[in-house]
C-alpha positions in Angstrom: 126.3 127.6 130.8 126.8 130.0 128.2 123.8 131.8 126.8 124.1 132.9 123.2 122.2 135.7 121.5 121.6 135.4 117.7 124.1 137.2 115.6 121.4 138.2 113.2 119.1 139.6 115.9 122.0 141.8 117.1 123.0 142.9 113.7 119.4 143.9 113.0 119.0 146.2 115.7 155.8 140.1 135.4 156.8 140.3 137.6 159.5 137.6 136.8 160.3 135.3 139.7 163.9 135.5 140.8 166.2 132.4 140.7 166.2 131.6 144.4 165.0 128.2 145.7 161.2 128.2 146.0 159.1 128.4 149.1 156.8 125.4 148.7 154.1 126.8 151.0 153.3 129.5 148.4 152.2 126.9 145.8 152.0 128.2 142.2 152.9 131.8 141.6 151.7 133.5 138.4 152.4 137.0 137.1 150.9 139.1 134.3 152.0 142.7 133.6 149.3 144.7 131.8 151.7 147.6 131.3 154.0 145.5 129.1 152.2 144.7 125.9 154.2 143.4 123.0 152.5 143.2 119.6 149.1 142.9 121.3 150.3 140.1 123.5 150.9 139.8 127.2 153.7 137.8 128.9 152.6 135.2 131.6 155.2 133.8 134.0 154.7 130.7 136.2 156.8 129.7 139.2 155.6 126.2 140.1 157.7 125.8 143.3 159.9 122.8 143.7 159.1 120.0 141.1 159.9 116.5 142.4 159.4 114.5 139.2 161.9 114.2 136.4 159.4 115.2 133.8 156.3 117.4 134.0 153.5 118.4 131.6 152.1 122.0 131.4 148.6 122.5 130.0 146.6 125.4 128.7 142.9 124.4 128.9 141.2 122.8 125.9 137.8 123.6 127.4 136.4 125.0 130.5 133.2 124.4 132.6 130.0 125.9 131.2 131.1 126.2 127.5 130.3 122.7 126.3 132.7 123.2 123.4 136.4 122.6 122.6 138.1 126.0 122.3 141.8 125.0 122.4 143.1 128.0 124.3 146.6 126.8 123.6 146.3 128.2 120.1 146.8 131.7 121.5 150.1 130.8 123.3 153.5 131.6 121.7 157.2 131.5 122.7 157.0 129.0 125.6 160.3 129.2 127.5 161.5 127.3 130.6 164.3 128.5 132.9 166.4 126.6 135.5 167.6 128.0 138.8 170.6 129.5 137.1 168.5 131.4 134.7 169.4 129.2 131.7 166.8 128.1 129.3 165.6 124.5 129.3 164.2 122.5 126.4 160.4 122.5 126.1 158.5 120.1 123.8 155.1 120.9 122.6 153.0 117.7 122.4 149.9 119.2 121.0 148.1 122.5 120.8 147.4 122.6 124.5 150.2 120.6 126.1 154.0 121.1 126.7 156.5 118.7 128.3 159.6 119.8 130.3 162.2 117.2 131.1 164.8 117.5 134.0 161.9 119.2 135.8 163.6 119.0 139.2 165.8 121.9 137.8 162.8 124.0 136.7 162.5 127.4 138.2 159.9 129.0 136.0 158.3 129.2 132.6 157.1 132.2 130.6 155.1 132.6 127.4 153.2 135.2 125.4 149.4 135.1 125.0 147.3 136.7 122.2 143.7 137.7 122.8 140.6 136.5 121.0 138.5 139.5 120.4 140.5 141.0 117.5 141.2 138.0 115.4 139.1 136.4 112.7 136.2 134.3 114.1 137.9 134.8 117.6 139.6 131.4 117.2 136.2 129.7 117.5 135.9 130.9 121.1 132.6 132.3 122.4 133.2 135.9 123.4 132.1 135.7 127.1 134.7 133.0 127.5 137.3 134.9 125.4 140.0 137.5 126.1 140.8 141.1 125.2 144.1 143.0 125.2 143.6 146.6 124.3 146.6 148.5 125.6 145.8 151.4 127.9 142.1 150.7 127.5 140.7 147.3 128.4 141.8 143.8 129.4 139.2 141.0 129.6 141.0 138.3 131.6 139.1 135.1 131.4 142.0 133.5 133.1 141.7 130.1 131.4 142.9 132.0 128.3 146.1 133.1 130.0 146.9 130.8 132.9 147.7 127.2 132.5 148.4 124.4 135.1 151.1 121.9 135.8 150.1 118.2 135.8 149.2 117.1 139.2 149.4 120.5 140.8 145.8 121.7 140.1 144.8 121.4 143.8 147.7 123.5 145.1 147.4 127.2 146.2 147.7 129.6 143.3 148.9 133.2 143.8 148.2 135.6 140.9 149.9 138.9 140.6 148.6 141.4 138.0 150.5 144.7 137.4 148.3 147.5 136.0 148.3 151.2 135.3 147.4 153.3 138.4 144.2 154.7 136.8 142.8 151.3 135.9 139.8 149.9 137.7 139.2 146.1 138.2 136.1 144.0 138.1 136.0 140.6 139.7 134.4 138.7 142.6 137.9 137.4 143.4 139.1 139.6 146.2 142.5 141.4 146.2 144.7 139.9 148.9 147.3 142.7 148.8 148.2 145.7 146.7 151.6 147.4 146.0 152.1 150.7 144.3 155.3 151.8 142.6 155.4 155.0 140.6 152.3 154.8 138.3 152.0 151.0 138.5 149.9 148.9 140.9 150.4 145.2 141.5 147.2 143.4 142.7 147.8 140.0 144.3 145.0 137.4 144.4 145.0 134.0 146.2 143.1 130.9 145.5 143.2 127.4 147.1 143.4 125.6 143.7 143.6 126.2 140.0 139.9 126.2 139.6 139.7 129.4 141.7 141.4 131.2 138.8 139.2 129.7 136.1 136.1 130.5 138.1 136.9 134.2 138.7 137.3 136.3 135.5 138.8 139.7 135.9 138.3 142.8 133.7 140.7 145.7 134.0 140.5 149.1 132.3 138.5 152.3 132.0 135.4 150.9 133.6 132.3 152.3 135.3 131.2 150.5 138.5 128.3 150.6 140.9 127.0 148.3 143.7 123.7 147.5 145.4 122.7 145.3 148.3 120.1 142.6 148.0 119.3 140.5 151.1 122.9 140.3 152.5 124.4 140.0 149.1 126.4 142.8 147.5 126.1 142.9 143.7 128.9 144.7 141.9 128.1 145.8 138.3 131.0 146.8 136.1 130.6 148.1 132.5 133.2 148.7 129.8 131.7 151.0 127.1 134.3 151.8 124.5 132.5 154.9 123.3 131.2 155.8 126.7 127.6 155.3 125.6 126.6 153.5 128.8 127.6 153.5 132.4 126.9 151.0 135.2 124.5 153.5 136.7 122.4 153.4 133.6 121.8 149.7 134.1 121.6 149.7 137.9 117.8 150.1 138.2 116.9 147.2 136.0 119.6 144.9 137.4 118.7 145.7 141.0 115.0 145.0 140.2 115.9 141.7 138.5 118.3 140.4 141.2 115.8 141.4 144.0 113.1 139.4 142.1 115.5 136.4 141.8 116.4 136.4 145.4 112.7 136.6 146.4 111.9 133.7 144.1 114.8 131.5 145.4 114.2 132.1 149.1 116.9 130.8 151.4 119.7 129.1 149.5 123.4 129.0 150.0 125.0 131.7 147.8 127.7 134.3 147.9 128.1 137.6 149.9 129.4 139.2 146.7 128.2 138.7 143.1 130.0 140.4 140.2 128.3 141.2 136.9 131.0 142.1 134.3 129.7 143.6 131.1 131.8 144.2 128.0 130.1 146.2 125.3 131.5 145.5 121.9 132.2 148.3 119.3 130.6 147.0 116.1 132.4 149.6 114.0 135.7 147.8 114.4 137.1 144.2 114.8 135.7 143.2 118.2 133.8 140.6 120.1 130.8 139.2 118.1 129.7 136.3 120.2 126.9 137.8 122.3 125.7 136.3 125.5 127.1 135.3 128.9 129.1 132.7 130.8 128.4 131.8 134.4 130.7 131.3 137.4 130.1 130.6 141.0 130.1 134.2 142.1 130.1 136.2 138.8 129.0 136.3 135.2 130.7 137.7 132.2 128.5 139.3 129.6 129.3 140.5 126.0 126.7 142.6 124.1 126.9 145.2 121.3 127.2 148.8 122.4 124.9 149.8 119.5 121.8 148.5 121.4 119.3 151.0 122.8 119.1 151.1 126.6 115.7 149.3 126.4 117.2 146.5 124.3 120.3 146.3 126.5 118.1 146.0 129.7 116.0 143.3 128.1 119.1 141.3 127.0 120.8 141.7 130.4 117.7 140.5 132.2 117.5 137.5 129.9 121.2 136.4 130.0 122.2 137.5 133.5 119.1 136.0 135.2 120.0 132.7 133.5 123.6 132.8 134.7 122.6 133.8 138.2 120.3 130.8 138.5 123.3 128.6 138.0 123.7 129.2 141.8 121.3 126.3 142.0 122.9 123.9 139.6 125.6 123.1 138.7 127.3 125.5 141.2 125.5 124.1 144.3 124.4 120.8 142.8 126.9 119.0 140.5 128.2 115.7 139.4 131.7 114.4 139.8 132.4 115.2 136.1 131.7 118.9 136.8 133.3 119.1 140.2 136.5 117.4 139.2 136.5 118.9 135.7 139.3 117.8 133.4 140.2 120.8 131.3 142.0 118.8 128.6 140.3 115.4 128.5 136.8 116.4 129.6 134.2 113.8 130.5 130.7 115.3 130.2 127.8 114.7 132.6 124.5 113.1 131.5 122.5 116.0 133.1 123.0 119.0 130.8 119.1 119.0 130.7 119.3 120.0 134.4 122.3 122.3 134.4 121.2 124.4 131.4 117.6 123.4 130.7 116.1 123.7 134.1 118.2 126.9 134.7 116.7 128.4 131.6 113.2 127.4 132.9 113.8 129.2 136.2 115.1 132.3 134.3 111.6 132.5 132.8 109.4 131.2 135.7 110.8 133.7 138.2 109.7 136.6 136.0 106.0 135.5 136.0 106.3 134.5 139.7 107.6 137.9 140.7 105.4 139.9 138.4 108.0 141.0 135.9 106.0 139.6 133.0 102.4 138.5 132.6 101.2 135.0 132.6 100.4 135.2 128.9 103.9 136.5 128.2 105.3 133.4 130.1 103.0 131.1 128.1 104.2 132.7 124.8 107.8 132.1 125.7 107.1 128.4 126.5 105.1 128.0 123.3 107.9 129.4 121.3 110.3 126.9 122.9 108.0 124.1 122.0 107.8 125.2 118.4 111.5 125.7 118.0 112.5 122.5 119.8 110.6 120.5 117.3 113.2 121.5 114.7 115.6 119.2 116.5 115.6 115.5 117.0 112.7 115.1 119.5 113.3 111.5 120.0 117.0 111.8 121.2 117.2 111.0 124.9 118.5 114.1 126.7 120.9 112.1 128.8 122.5 110.8 125.6 122.8 114.3 124.1 124.3 115.7 127.4 126.9 113.0 127.7 128.0 113.3 124.1 127.7 117.1 123.6 131.4 117.5 122.6 131.0 115.0 119.8 130.6 116.4 116.2 127.6 114.1 115.8 125.7 115.8 118.5 126.8 119.5 118.3 123.9 120.4 116.0 121.5 119.4 118.7 123.1 121.5 121.4 120.7 124.5 121.4 117.8 122.1 122.1 119.2 121.9 125.7 117.9 125.4 126.3 114.6 124.6 124.5 113.5 121.0 125.4 115.6 121.2 128.6 113.5 124.2 129.8 110.3 122.3 128.7 111.5 119.3 130.8 111.8 121.7 133.7 108.2 122.9 133.1 106.6 119.6 132.7 108.5 118.0 135.5 107.5 120.9 137.7 103.9 120.5 136.8 104.0 116.7 137.5 105.7 117.2 140.9 103.0 119.8 141.8 100.3 117.4 140.8 101.7 114.6 142.9 102.1 116.9 146.0 98.8 118.7 145.7 100.7 121.9 144.7 103.2 121.8 147.6 106.4 120.5 146.0 107.9 121.7 142.7 111.2 121.3 141.1 112.8 124.2 143.0 111.9 122.7 146.4 113.2 119.3 145.2 116.6 120.8 144.1 116.9 122.6 147.4 116.5 119.3 149.2 119.3 117.8 147.1 121.5 120.9 147.7 121.1 120.3 151.5 122.3 116.8 151.0 125.2 117.6 148.6 126.1 121.2 148.2 129.0 122.8 146.3 131.7 120.7 147.9 130.1 117.2 147.7 129.4 116.1 144.1 126.9 113.4 143.3 127.6 110.4 141.1 126.2 110.9 137.6 124.3 107.7 137.4 122.6 108.2 140.7 121.0 111.7 140.2 117.7 110.4 138.9 117.3 107.9 141.7 118.1 110.7 144.2 115.4 112.9 142.7 112.9 110.0 142.9 113.9 109.4 146.6 113.3 113.1 147.3 109.9 113.1 145.6 107.6 110.3 144.5 108.0 106.8 143.0 105.8 107.9 140.0 108.5 110.4 138.9 110.7 107.5 137.9 108.3 106.8 135.0 108.7 110.5 133.9 112.5 110.1 133.6 112.3 106.7 132.0 109.9 108.0 129.4 111.0 111.5 128.5 114.6 112.0 129.7 116.5 108.7 129.4 113.8 107.5 127.0 113.0 108.6 123.5 109.3 109.5 123.8 108.5 113.1 122.8 106.9 115.0 125.7 103.1 115.3 125.2 102.9 119.0 126.1 99.1 119.3 125.6 98.6 116.6 128.3 100.8 118.4 130.9 99.4 121.8 130.1 95.9 120.5 130.5 96.7 119.6 134.1 97.0 123.3 134.9 94.1 124.5 132.9 95.9 125.5 129.8 95.1 124.8 126.2 97.8 124.1 123.6 96.6 125.4 120.2 98.1 124.8 116.7 97.3 127.4 114.1 98.5 128.5 110.6 99.5 132.1 110.4 101.0 134.5 107.9 104.6 135.6 108.4 107.3 137.6 106.8 109.9 136.0 104.5 113.0 136.2 106.7 111.6 137.1 110.2 108.7 135.6 112.1 107.7 138.4 114.4 110.9 138.9 116.4 112.3 135.5 115.6 114.5 135.2 112.4 114.3 132.2 110.0 118.0 133.0 109.3 121.2 133.6 111.2 124.8 134.5 110.4 127.9 132.4 110.8 130.3 134.8 112.4 133.3 132.8 111.2 132.6 133.5 107.6 129.8 136.1 107.7 127.6 133.9 105.6 123.8 133.9 106.1 122.1 130.5 106.6 118.7 129.1 107.3 118.4 128.1 110.9 118.0 124.4 111.7 116.4 125.3 115.0 113.4 127.1 113.5 110.9 125.5 111.0 110.8 127.0 107.5 107.7 128.7 106.2 105.6 127.5 103.3 107.2 129.7 100.6 110.8 128.5 101.1 109.7 124.9 101.6 108.0 125.1 98.2 111.2 126.7 96.7 113.3 123.7 97.9 115.2 125.4 100.7 116.5 123.1 103.5 117.5 124.1 107.0 121.2 124.7 107.2 121.4 126.1 103.6 123.8 129.0 103.1 122.3 131.9 101.1 124.6 132.9 98.2 122.3 135.2 96.3 118.6 136.1 96.0 117.3 137.3 92.6 120.8 137.9 91.4 122.1 139.9 94.4 124.8 138.3 96.6 124.3 138.7 100.3 126.4 138.3 103.5 126.3 139.9 106.9 127.2 143.4 105.7 124.1 143.7 103.6 121.7 141.3 105.3 119.4 144.2 106.2 119.1 145.1 102.5 118.0 141.5 101.8 115.3 141.6 104.4 114.2 145.0 103.2 114.0 143.9 99.6 111.7 140.9 100.6 109.1 143.4 101.9 108.6 144.5 98.3 108.0 140.9 96.9 104.5 140.3 95.6 102.7 137.0 95.1 103.4 135.6 91.7 106.8 137.3 91.3 109.7 135.2 90.1 112.0 134.1 92.9 115.5 132.7 92.3 117.8 131.8 95.1 121.3 130.3 95.0 122.2 128.3 98.1 125.3 126.4 99.3 124.5 122.9 100.6 127.1 120.4 101.6 129.7 122.4 99.7 127.8 122.6 96.5 125.9 125.5 94.9 122.3 124.8 94.1 120.0 127.1 92.1 116.4 127.2 93.4 113.6 128.7 91.2 110.0 129.3 91.8 107.3 131.9 92.5 106.6 134.2 95.4 103.7 133.2 97.6 102.4 134.6 100.9 104.4 132.6 103.5 102.6 130.8 106.2 103.9 128.9 109.2 102.6 126.8 112.0 102.0 128.7 115.2 101.8 127.1 118.6 100.0 129.0 121.3 99.3 128.4 124.9 96.1 130.0 126.3 94.4 129.8 129.7 91.1 127.9 129.8 88.2 129.5 131.6 88.2 127.0 134.5 86.5 127.6 137.9 88.7 129.0 140.7 87.8 126.1 142.9 88.9 123.5 140.3 91.9 121.3 140.7 93.4 122.7 137.5 93.2 126.3 138.7 94.6 125.5 142.1 97.5 123.6 140.5 98.2 126.5 138.1 98.3 129.0 141.0 100.7 126.8 142.9 102.9 126.3 139.8 103.2 129.9 138.9 102.8 131.8 142.1 103.9 129.8 145.1 
């Protein structure tokens, strides 16, 4: 998964291999020299060993696990060159943005190419920052290795050795352990070994002027590494909150197969210059990469880290320990998506909230408020689209607009399925216990067949659960939240409330497209009464309000100006809709919106509803 944070919310606040015959036992050898930066690019060299086919394809990933988007990392590659064993260049044909073909491949000794980074180019090439790359000479290198290291067709399952040369004073952050280290003068070469290409993709590395700290939680060492360009924060600043969070997660999870070392890699972006702007995180088996703005206060940073890192850590359950064949045998260039994104991301998001109330990090009412907000926001999407259909087609343009609902309705599926399981088992078995049972059967090295997951869940629980899946997940019936909440003694209330013009409490009605810095009305959050009456539609771009043009740089001024609007004032807004400018005119009125709240009923402690609620939230 990769968890995004709204752009508006944030803004508001070679070693070159020699020409000898290869040793096949070494597998693929890859070298990157961080001390040799040419025009903000790094050179990557691959020695594939002995190739036995007359022709071979070389790929840079089009997409990688957890992103659910086509990023085309080949767009950052330049000057691809192939060499034979005599050191002579060989023809290389580029088939598409991510694919190259080399003929006479039995004579191939090595290839090399240059790679540009994503953080300092316009819109980052469409790449989400936690999955992106940074090359800042002498300062920082964010090596999400799928942005640098490609693979030879048919050789993904071979051993891969990665050698990275760095300045002596650089620190490294990764859960991938250094196999050997050589020092010559002021340069150090770190060697890493993996049993297959996925081992590189699954283990990002950050090098540079970092601060680091560690803490131990129940036989697991957590390494926290922070890059703060202006030295505003250190790893020690965040250690107390991260230690408290991970301890709570481990206590919530109980016994589950995980890693002896988990790495949290935090890159803080300098908002005063061209830098990463896609804030959030991306999970891996034993680490997570996080990108957040350095301008945040420590309290805001701790809150955001708790939100995004807890989500990524819970991916230990799924898809890292429980995954379909589509995930396990991931095809980086012609991906086939699983039907069960509702599980991988939605249930993970549910756990990231449930564990906080379970472990006393938030109150029950705070948990209810979060779930109520997810209900309200999810209803801005297509509530009748089967979640299996959305998951399987998530890379299609026709479904992309529905993607965020995975974190909303997917989490609500987790909640209602959990309640139903607790009801059928008299409080004993919830969704976490069910998934642990499936992990015992499958685990990280034995994927399940995509079409069989639901039947496997039914086998591990109760026959009645089949109807839940048929109705709400593979079916198109909206979930009756009031019915499920009533089972645990909760009341689902709909109210009309007053709100501000552009922000509803802490939730904005608008967001910013970081590709063009335009402000738009969110499709994922219902409009209030004033803008509905004006004729605004979700997805409209704001060109001007009352004659003043607005973009990201002056969005705060737009919000501030709205606080001075009075009922009856003239209101003119020019929006862009489907490529056309539309002038909307009307009068200011006090905006109201529909509020959904969840409140606990006053039910007796010996009632079935109270006992079920206690089992759901506290067991």
